[in-house]
C-alpha positions in Angstrom: 40.5 -17.9 -115.7 37.3 -19.7 -115.0 35.3 -21.5 -117.7 31.8 -22.6 -116.7 29.9 -25.3 -118.5 26.1 -24.6 -118.1 22.8 -25.9 -119.4 19.1 -25.7 -118.4 18.9 -29.4 -117.8 20.8 -32.4 -119.3 23.1 -31.0 -122.0 26.3 -32.9 -121.9 27.9 -30.6 -119.4 29.9 -33.1 -117.4 31.2 -34.8 -120.6 32.2 -31.4 -122.0 33.8 -30.2 -118.8 35.8 -33.4 -118.3 37.0 -33.6 -121.9 37.8 -29.9 -122.2 39.8 -30.0 -119.0 41.8 -32.9 -120.4 42.3 -31.1 -123.7 43.6 -27.9 -122.0 45.9 -30.0 -119.7 47.3 -31.8 -122.8 48.0 -28.4 -124.4 50.1 -27.5 -121.4 47.7 -25.4 -119.4 47.6 -25.6 -115.6 44.1 -26.9 -115.0 41.8 -27.4 -112.0 38.4 -28.8 -112.3 35.5 -27.9 -110.1 32.4 -30.0 -109.3 29.5 -27.5 -108.9 26.9 -30.2 -109.3 25.3 -32.1 -106.4 25.2 -35.2 -108.7 29.0 -35.5 -108.4 29.3 -37.2 -111.8 32.6 -35.5 -112.6 34.0 -36.7 -109.3 32.8 -40.2 -109.9 34.4 -40.1 -113.4 37.7 -38.9 -111.8 37.6 -41.8 -109.3 36.6 -44.6 -111.6 39.0 -43.6 -114.4 42.0 -43.9 -112.1 42.3 -40.2 -111.4 42.5 -37.2 -113.7 45.9 -35.6 -114.2 44.6 -32.5 -112.5 42.7 -31.9 -109.2 38.9 -31.9 -109.0 37.5 -29.7 -106.2 34.0 -29.9 -104.7 32.3 -26.6 -104.9 28.5 -27.2 -105.3 27.7 -24.1 -103.3 26.0 -20.7 -103.8 29.2 -19.3 -102.3 31.3 -20.5 -105.3 32.1 -16.8 -106.2 33.7 -16.4 -102.7 35.3 -19.8 -102.3 36.9 -20.5 -105.6 38.9 -17.5 -107.0 41.3 -17.5 -104.1 42.2 -21.1 -104.8 43.3 -20.5 -108.4 47.0 -20.0 -109.0 48.1 -17.3 -111.4 47.6 -18.5 -115.0 45.6 -21.5 -113.9 42.3 -22.4 -115.7 39.4 -23.6 -113.7 36.9 -25.7 -115.6 33.5 -25.9 -113.9 30.8 -28.5 -114.2 27.7 -26.7 -113.1 24.5 -28.3 -112.0 21.3 -27.9 -113.9 20.3 -24.3 -114.1 16.6 -25.2 -113.7 17.2 -26.8 -110.3 20.3 -25.1 -109.0 19.9 -21.5 -110.2 21.6 -20.1 -107.2 24.8 -22.1 -107.7 24.9 -21.4 -111.4 24.5 -17.7 -110.8 27.3 -17.8 -108.2 29.6 -19.4 -110.7 28.6 -16.9 -113.4 29.6 -14.0 -111.0 33.2 -14.9 -111.4 33.4 -16.9 -114.7 35.4 -15.4 -117.5 33.6 -17.6 -120.0 30.4 -19.6 -120.0 29.9 -22.5 -122.4 26.2 -23.2 -122.9 25.8 -26.9 -123.8 22.9 -28.1 -125.9 21.9 -30.7 -128.4 20.6 -29.5 -131.7 17.0 -30.5 -131.0 13.8 -28.5 -130.7 13.3 -29.7 -127.1 16.8 -28.7 -126.0 16.7 -25.3 -127.7 13.2 -24.7 -126.3 14.6 -25.3 -122.8 17.2 -22.5 -123.3 14.4 -20.1 -124.2 11.9 -21.2 -121.6 14.2 -21.0 -118.6 15.2 -18.4 -120.0 19.0 -18.8 -120.0 19.7 -15.4 -121.4 17.9 -13.7 -118.5 19.8 -15.8 -116.0 23.1 -14.7 -117.6 22.1 -11.1 -118.0 20.6 -10.7 -114.5 23.9 -11.5 -112.8 25.8 -8.6 -114.7 25.3 -6.1 -111.8 27.1 -8.5 -109.4 30.1 -8.9 -111.6 33.2 -6.6 -111.3 32.8 -5.2 -114.8 28.9 -4.9 -114.7 28.6 -6.9 -117.9 27.1 -10.4 -118.5 29.4 -13.4 -118.5 30.7 -13.8 -122.1 28.8 -16.9 -123.3 29.2 -19.2 -126.3 26.9 -22.1 -127.3 28.4 -25.5 -127.9 26.3 -27.9 -129.8 26.9 -31.5 -128.8 25.3 -35.0 -129.4 25.2 -34.0 -133.1 24.9 -36.3 -136.1 27.6 -35.9 -138.8 26.2 -34.1 -141.8 22.8 -33.5 -140.2 21.0 -30.4 -141.5 19.6 -29.8 -138.0 23.0 -28.9 -136.7 23.5 -26.1 -139.2 19.9 -25.0 -138.9 20.1 -24.6 -135.1 23.5 -22.9 -135.3 22.0 -20.3 -137.7 18.9 -20.0 -135.5 20.9 -19.4 -132.4 23.2 -16.9 -134.1 20.1 -15.1 -135.5 18.8 -14.8 -131.9 22.0 -13.1 -130.7 24.0 -16.1 -129.3 27.7 -16.7 -130.0 28.0 -20.2 -131.4 31.1 -22.3 -131.7 31.8 -23.7 -135.2 33.1 -26.8 -133.5 30.3 -29.3 -132.7 30.6 -32.4 -130.6 29.4 -35.5 -132.4 27.2 -38.1 -130.8 29.8 -40.9 -131.0 30.6 -43.7 -128.6 33.9 -42.2 -127.6 32.0 -39.3 -125.9 28.7 -40.9 -125.1 30.3 -43.7 -123.2 33.5 -42.0 -122.0 32.1 -41.3 -118.5 34.2 -43.2 -115.9 36.9 -44.0 -118.5 40.4 -42.5 -119.0 40.6 -39.7 -121.5 43.0 -38.8 -124.3 41.8 -35.6 -125.8 44.4 -35.1 -128.5 42.8 -35.4 -131.9 39.3 -35.2 -130.4 36.5 -32.7 -131.1 37.4 -31.1 -127.8 40.9 -30.6 -129.0 39.4 -28.9 -132.0 37.3 -26.8 -129.7 40.5 -25.7 -127.9 42.0 -24.6 -131.2 38.9 -22.6 -132.1 38.9 -21.0 -128.7 42.6 -20.0 -129.1 41.9 -18.6 -132.6 39.0 -16.6 -131.2 41.0 -15.2 -128.4 39.0 -16.9 -125.7 42.0 -18.6 -124.1 45.4 -17.2 -123.1 48.2 -18.0 -125.5 50.9 -20.2 -124.0 53.7 -22.2 -125.5 52.1 -25.4 -126.7 53.5 -28.6 -125.1 52.3 -32.1 -126.1 
């Protein structure tokens, strides 16, 4: 299985990819992370934190769809940190050709939601459908991050996105120090919002069921 974290521009993709990969690993999944971003932020985080408990492979290439699937072991989950879709459309589209799930990261702000519509992200996702084995767009869910607890804007933008046909996770990632400043630091995902996201994904049938180990 391949899970791709995407966004038009800055949207917390690297933070989400790193934390989700840790959350899945802590649940007992066999995880491999993929750096599909020329900025190499995920790789730097891996290095400076003393090493993730799973491999991080460099694959910032428009040939991702050819290179990566053969490297995944049966049952393994690949978590991909994609580059900005505005600048690296060819790489993002290559990832979406083989991704089982795309997570569209965005903050609940007018500027960030506007970026999704102006790129437009839906067209980028839909246009790749004919190159996928099942001729359907990559299943995509929106993850709101950098949110403020109790802020009306979070609910308003969730409703707005749902009304416009997007799947939106109930789980939202708060703008707290543990996430905002976690880059380059070791991660323990248990009890975090990304652990909560993993539970929601299991409940929605977006992840394979395995025997939970902690």
